[in-house]
C-alpha positions as CSV (number, residue, x, y, z in Angstrom):
1,X,138.1,166.0,102.1
2,X,138.8,167.7,105.3
3,X,135.9,170.2,105.8
4,X,136.9,171.6,109.2
5,X,138.6,174.6,107.7
6,X,135.5,176.2,106.2
7,X,134.3,179.4,107.8
8,X,130.8,180.7,107.5
9,X,130.0,184.5,107.1
10,X,126.7,185.7,107.5
11,X,125.7,188.1,105.1
12,X,123.7,190.1,107.7
13,X,126.8,190.9,109.6
14,X,128.6,192.4,106.7
15,X,128.6,196.2,107.4
16,X,127.8,198.4,104.4
17,X,130.4,200.9,103.3
18,X,133.5,199.0,104.6
19,X,136.5,197.2,103.2
20,X,135.1,194.0,104.4
21,X,131.7,194.6,102.3
22,X,133.9,195.4,99.2
23,X,135.9,192.2,99.9
24,X,132.8,190.1,100.3
25,X,130.9,191.7,97.3
26,X,134.1,190.8,95.2
27,X,134.0,187.4,96.1
28,X,130.3,187.2,95.5
29,X,130.9,188.4,92.0
30,X,133.6,186.1,91.2
31,X,131.3,183.0,92.3
32,X,130.6,180.8,89.4
33,X,127.7,177.9,89.8
34,X,126.4,175.5,87.3
35,X,122.8,176.8,88.0
36,X,122.6,180.2,86.5
37,X,119.6,181.2,89.0
38,X,121.6,180.3,91.9
39,X,124.5,182.4,90.7
40,X,122.2,185.3,89.6
41,X,120.6,185.4,93.2
42,X,124.0,185.6,94.9
43,X,125.2,188.3,92.6
44,X,122.2,190.5,92.1
45,X,119.6,189.9,94.9
46,X,121.3,188.5,98.2
47,X,122.2,191.7,99.7
48,X,118.8,193.4,98.8
49,X,116.9,190.4,100.3
50,X,119.2,190.4,103.4
51,X,118.7,194.1,104.0
52,X,114.9,193.7,103.5
53,X,114.8,190.7,105.9
54,X,113.4,188.5,103.3
55,X,116.0,185.8,103.7
56,X,119.3,185.1,105.4
57,X,122.3,184.2,103.3
58,X,125.3,182.2,104.7
59,X,128.5,182.5,102.9
60,X,130.9,179.6,103.0
61,X,134.7,180.2,102.8
62,X,137.8,178.2,102.3
63,X,140.5,180.5,103.3
64,X,139.9,183.7,100.9
65,X,137.9,181.8,98.6
66,X,134.1,181.7,98.5
67,X,133.4,178.2,97.7
68,X,129.5,177.7,98.5
69,X,126.5,179.4,100.0
70,X,122.9,178.8,101.0
71,X,119.9,181.1,101.7
72,X,117.1,180.4,104.0
73,X,113.8,182.1,104.7
74,X,110.4,181.7,106.0
75,X,107.7,180.9,103.6
76,X,104.1,179.9,103.5
77,X,103.5,176.7,101.7
78,X,100.0,177.3,100.1
79,X,98.2,174.0,99.3
80,X,96.6,173.7,96.0
81,X,94.3,170.8,94.6
82,X,97.3,168.9,93.3
83,X,98.2,168.0,96.7
84,X,95.9,165.4,98.5
85,X,94.1,165.9,101.7
86,X,95.9,163.1,103.3
87,X,99.0,164.8,102.4
88,X,98.1,168.1,103.8
89,X,97.3,166.6,107.1
90,X,100.6,164.8,107.2
91,X,102.4,168.2,106.6
92,X,100.3,170.2,108.9
93,X,100.0,167.4,111.7
94,X,96.4,168.2,112.5
95,X,94.0,169.1,110.0
96,X,93.6,168.1,106.1
97,X,91.3,171.2,105.5
98,X,94.1,173.9,106.2
99,X,94.8,176.3,103.2
100,X,98.6,176.8,104.2
101,X,101.4,176.3,106.7
102,X,104.6,177.7,107.7
103,X,107.7,176.2,106.3
104,X,111.4,177.1,106.2
105,X,112.6,177.3,102.7
106,X,116.0,176.6,101.5
107,X,115.8,179.2,98.7
108,X,119.3,178.8,97.3
109,X,122.1,176.1,97.7
110,X,125.1,176.1,95.4
111,X,128.7,175.5,95.2
112,X,131.4,177.6,93.1
113,X,132.2,175.2,90.3
114,X,135.9,176.1,90.2
115,X,136.6,176.6,93.7
116,X,134.0,174.5,95.6
117,X,135.3,170.9,94.5
118,X,136.6,170.0,98.0
119,X,133.3,171.0,99.6
120,X,130.8,168.0,99.4
121,X,127.2,168.7,98.7
122,X,126.4,166.7,101.7
123,X,128.5,168.9,104.0
124,X,126.9,172.1,102.5
125,X,123.2,170.7,103.0
126,X,124.2,169.4,106.5
127,X,125.2,172.9,107.6
128,X,122.0,174.2,106.0
129,X,119.8,171.7,107.9
130,X,121.8,172.6,111.1
131,X,120.6,175.9,111.0
132,X,117.2,174.9,110.1
133,X,116.8,172.6,113.0
134,X,118.1,175.2,115.4
135,X,115.2,177.6,114.2
136,X,112.7,174.8,114.4
137,X,113.8,173.9,118.0
138,X,113.1,177.7,118.8
139,X,110.2,178.3,117.0
140,X,108.6,175.1,116.0
141,X,107.6,174.0,112.5
142,X,107.5,170.6,110.8
143,X,109.1,170.7,107.4
144,X,111.8,172.3,105.3
145,X,111.1,172.8,101.8
146,X,113.4,173.6,98.4
147,X,112.6,173.7,94.8
148,X,115.0,172.2,92.3
149,X,115.6,171.4,88.7
150,X,114.0,168.2,87.8
151,X,117.5,166.7,87.1
152,X,117.8,163.0,88.0
153,X,121.3,163.4,89.8
154,X,120.1,166.6,91.8
155,X,116.5,164.9,92.7
156,X,118.5,161.8,93.9
157,X,121.0,163.8,96.1
158,X,117.9,165.4,97.9
159,X,116.2,162.1,98.3
160,X,119.3,160.7,99.7
161,X,119.2,163.3,102.3
162,X,115.6,162.8,103.3
163,X,113.6,165.0,101.1
164,X,110.6,163.6,99.2
165,X,108.9,165.2,96.2
166,X,105.7,167.0,97.0
167,X,104.8,168.3,93.6
168,X,106.0,169.0,90.2
169,X,105.8,172.7,89.7
170,X,106.2,173.0,86.0
171,X,108.4,171.4,83.2
172,X,111.5,172.2,85.0
173,X,111.2,172.3,88.7
174,X,110.0,170.0,91.6
175,X,109.0,171.0,95.0
176,X,110.6,168.9,97.8
177,X,110.0,168.6,101.5
178,X,111.7,167.2,104.4
179,X,110.3,166.3,107.8
180,X,112.3,167.9,110.6
C-alpha cells in the first residue's frame, strides 16, 4: 500500500455555492461505510456541524475518490460514578475530585468499503492522531477519546493503537481513551 497519494480536504475550506462544494457533496453522498452511523454523519450532519464550529471534518481523497474521513471536536468528558477516583486522577493529572476534563473527541472515523480498500485503518488513525497531537502541542490536553461499537475486531484495532477502554456506554458502545 502506497499511501503517499492521498490528499486531505478540510471541510471548513469548502466555500458554499461553488462547483467545488457540489463536487465534495457528491463525493460525500456516494460514500459507503460498514458503520451506518458514520455514513449518516458524513452525508447528513458534517456540513452543518462544520458551519456551526461544532467539529472539523477531514476528507481523504485518492484521486477523485473520497476513500475515508474523520471528524474531530473538543469535548468535555464528564465523570460519573462508574469511573473510579484513581482513574479520574490519572486522566486529570492532578485531582481525583474533578467533575470533568477537556478532551479531544474523535467523533467519526470511517473508510468507504468500496473505494477505501487501499487505505489502512492504521494510516487513517495516524493522520487523525497527527492533527490531535498538533492541537495538544498548542493548547494542552492529556487524552483523546472515541466511542466505538463493542465489536472485538474494532476494539482490538484501537487497543493495538494505544487506546484503552474507559467505560461501557450501553449494550453496543464502549468509550475508549488514549494518553497523548
